[in-house]
N, C-alpha and C positions, 0 to 999 in steps of 0.2 A: 503492498500500498505507500502510495505516495504521501513524503511527508505536507502536511498543513500548512500553508500561506498561512503567514502571520502578519498582524497589522503592523506600519511600517510608522512607529516610535520618532522623536527628537526635541531636542529642547532649544529654543530659541533664548535668549538675553544681553544682555549690555554687559556683565559683569565682564567679560574678558576686552572689553573695547574702551580706549582714553576716553574719563570723561566728558570732556569736550567734542567728543566725539559721538557720543552714544546716542543721541536726537537725531542726527543723521543718521548714524546705521540701522536705528530704528526707519524709520523713514524709508530711505531707500532699501534697506536688502529687506526687511522684516513684512512691513505693512504693504510696500509696493508689488512684493510676489505673491500678496494674496488679494492684487487687485481691488485696495484701497488708497488712497491719496492724504497725506495730513493737512487740515484747512484750519485756515486762522489759529494756529500754538500759538498761544504767547511765552512760554518758559519753554526753555528750550537748557539749560545750563542746570546742569546736576541733574537732568532726566534718567531717571534708569526702567527698566521691564524686564518682565520674560515671558514666556509662554512653554507650555507644553502642549505638543503637535499630535494626534493620532491619527493616520491617514485609514482608512478601510474604503473598501468596494466604494460603495454608494454612502458616506458617508466621513465627514470632518472631524477629528474633536478639537476643540481649540480653548485651553485653562489657561488666561493671561491675570496676570496681575503688572500694571502697570501706573506710574506716574498720572497726572494729567493730560490729554487730549482729546482732537478732533481729528473724526477722520470721513472722507466719504468716496462715495463709490460714485460715478458721474457714468455720464452717456459713453467717452473715449473709453474706459476700464471694457465697457460692456461688450462694445463692438473688437474691443482688441480679444479680449481672452475666452469669449463665448462663455463662461461658467454660469452654468443655467440650475442653479439649487436654493433651494431654502432657510435660508437662516433663524434659530432659534435661540437666544440668550438670555442668560439669567445673570443677574448683577448678586454677590455674594456680598459682597464690601463696598463702601463709597457708595458715590451718588451718580450718573447720567442721565443721560437721552438718546433717544434714536429720531426718525424723523423719513416717512417715506409718504411722498402722495401728499394728502391733505390730511394724514396720520399721524399721531406720535405723541410720546409724552416722557417726562421726565421720570429717570428709573432709580429707585430704590432698592438696597439689599432684600431679595423674594419675588421682586418683580421679570418678569418675563416679557420679550418680545418677538415678533414675528417679520422677517422682513424678504421678500424676494429679491435675489440677488441678481435678476435680470430687470429689476427696477434701477433706478437712482433710488441711493438713498445717504442718510447721514446718521452718524452716529458718534459718541464717546463719553467720557468721565465727564465730570466736573472738578475732579480731585483724584486722589489715590485712588485706586480701583481695584478691584479681582472680579472676573465673573467665568462662568463656563458657558461655551458658546458651539452648535453642532448644525453643521452643513450638512442637508441631506439632499439628496436626489430629487428631482421633479417629479418623476415616477413613482419614486419610495413615499413623496411626501402625499401624492395623491392617491396613491395602495390605501393606505394608513390614515389619512388624517382629512382629506379633501381636497378643494381646488385652491390653486396657491394664492391666486387673484382676491381670494374673499376672506382670504386669512393675513394678507399683504399689512402692515403696517399699525396689526392691533397688538396690543398689549394688555397681558394678563396679572391682576393685581398679586400681590403677593397675598398670601393667607395658607392655610391646611394644604390644599392641594399641590401651593405652588414650593411648600417646605419638603413634600414626600419626593416631588419632581426633583428636588436640588440634591435628596438623597439620595436619588436614583442614578442623577449624573455623575457624582461626587463618586459612588463606588463604582460603576463605569471606568471614569477615568482614572483612578486607582488599579483596576484589572484590568485595560485594555493592553496596554503593554504585553501581556501573556497570553494575548486571546487570541486562537486560528480568525483569520477575516471570515469564516463561516460565522461563528459562534456571535464576532462583536455584530451582525448581520441584523441576527436573532437579538440582542441586546437593546440596540436602537429602535426595531420595531415595538419593542414590549415599551420603549419611553414614548412612540410616540402613541400606541393605544392610550399609554397614559395621559400623555398630552390631550387627543379626542376624548377623554370621559370629563375634562372640565374645560372643554373652549365649546364655542358656538359661532356661528357664523350670522347669527340676527341683526346685529348691529348691520344697519342700513345709513342714514344719514349720521354725519358728525352732531353729536349734541353739544351743549351747551357745555356743560364739563368737559369734553374731549378738547373743543375749540381751544377753551381756556388751557385745558395743560397743555396741548400744542403750541398756543400763545407763548408761552413758560419756556420752550424749549429756543423758539426764535429768542426771547429776550435774553435769557443764558447765552445764547451764540453769539450774539452782536452784540453784548454791552460795551465793549472797546470799540466802537462805532460813535463817536458822539453824534453825530446826525440819524441816529435810527430813533424814532420813537413810533406813539401809533399811525400816521399816517404810511411808513414803512411797512410795518408788519401788516396793516391793511393788505398793502400789495402784494408781502410776499405770501399772506395766507391765503388770500387771491376771495377774501370776505370783507363785507359791506363796514362802513363804520360802526353802521346802526349794531350789527349784529356783534361785531369785536366787544362795541362796550359791553353789551347784554351779559357779556359773556364774565364782565368785571364788576356787575351791578352789584353785587354783593363786598365791595369792598373798596379802598378811597379810586379806584380807577386805572386804566392803562397807564398812563402817564408815570402814577406814582408808584405803580408798578414797577414800573423800569429804573426808576430813581432809587427806590429800594433793596431791587437787585443790584444794583450797581454800589451801592451804600455796603450789602452785606457781602461781595464780593471783595470790595477794597479792604474791609474790619476783617476780611480771612485772610490776603495776602499781609496787612501789617501785622498781624498774630502770630505770621509765618517768622520760626525763626532764622529758617531757608531764606528766606528775602530780607534776612535786616540790612543789608549792604544797598537795596535799592532804596531809593528818595520817596518820602512822601508825595513828592510830585508825580513822581514818574509812575507812581500804583495808582493815580490819581488820574492819572490820560490815561493809562493802561484799563478804567474802568469807565472810557465815556465822559469823564467831566474836564472840563475846557478852563475854568475860574477856579482858582482855590480858596476865595472865599464864599461863594458859593458851595462850593462841597465841604471845607471847614465849618459853615453851620449846620449844614443838613446833616451832614455825621453826628454831630452833635448833639445833634435834637433826638434821632433818630437811638442813639446809643448811650446819651446821658452821661458822656466822655470824649475829651476829644482826639483826633487820631495819632496825635504823637504821645500819646499816655496808654493809646493802645499797644503802642512795639514791646516785644520782651523786655524784659530789663537786663 
């Protein structure tokens, strides 16, 4: 009897790369090979990331731990590599986002996202994060879950079902290196049956809640741009001002949400010892503020402390 074909695995890491070249290595050697580009990444100094990859016949498992980063799969990637798979991702640590078409959301540990790699999408981590991701061939996804078009851009919020799914994937990740390819295929089918058991395709129109969630993704992605505001968001999301403002009706409004998100990011940067060498003015600009006085007043009003006193002692 012929020996079984085992799943091929490898580890990719920035550990063996000079610190000043770590981001460039991850960007051009790891992410580019996976058919995505970095997008609007602000921090490249001190970047660190690592990934375990397991390639089976009809699936690829990626277990990634990375510093903050934003990626995009665009039309030219799709034309170039012709990868036609469905990607299912789960955050284990940190927070991030994903967006495909007019769907998307901010993600926290336990959330599950589904995207179609044959259509453009964007994703990333707002901070250091850990995720498990499996790429499934379109035919296998169709057989065990449903039509990818009905699921693309969907998110499943954290709950008991996602905890069960996470435990399943983590167990699979720990064992796949010793699995014959056939056994890996059976294990992936099990994961898809589990996914299907708590996933429905009843969502038709984008709800107000979903629109707000998608808008918050755009806010986080565009905070560095001082020109980004409600009008730019309406254009990006292809929705009317009336509908966008209705999605924020239970809060202070769209402009205030953008301002507060900028301030929250500035506070996070200012509190980070790794950014102690960055001036307050530089951080202010990176968060989309152009006037120091306006920034200082808004920061003190929101947090009850000055930006300078936020820095680690």
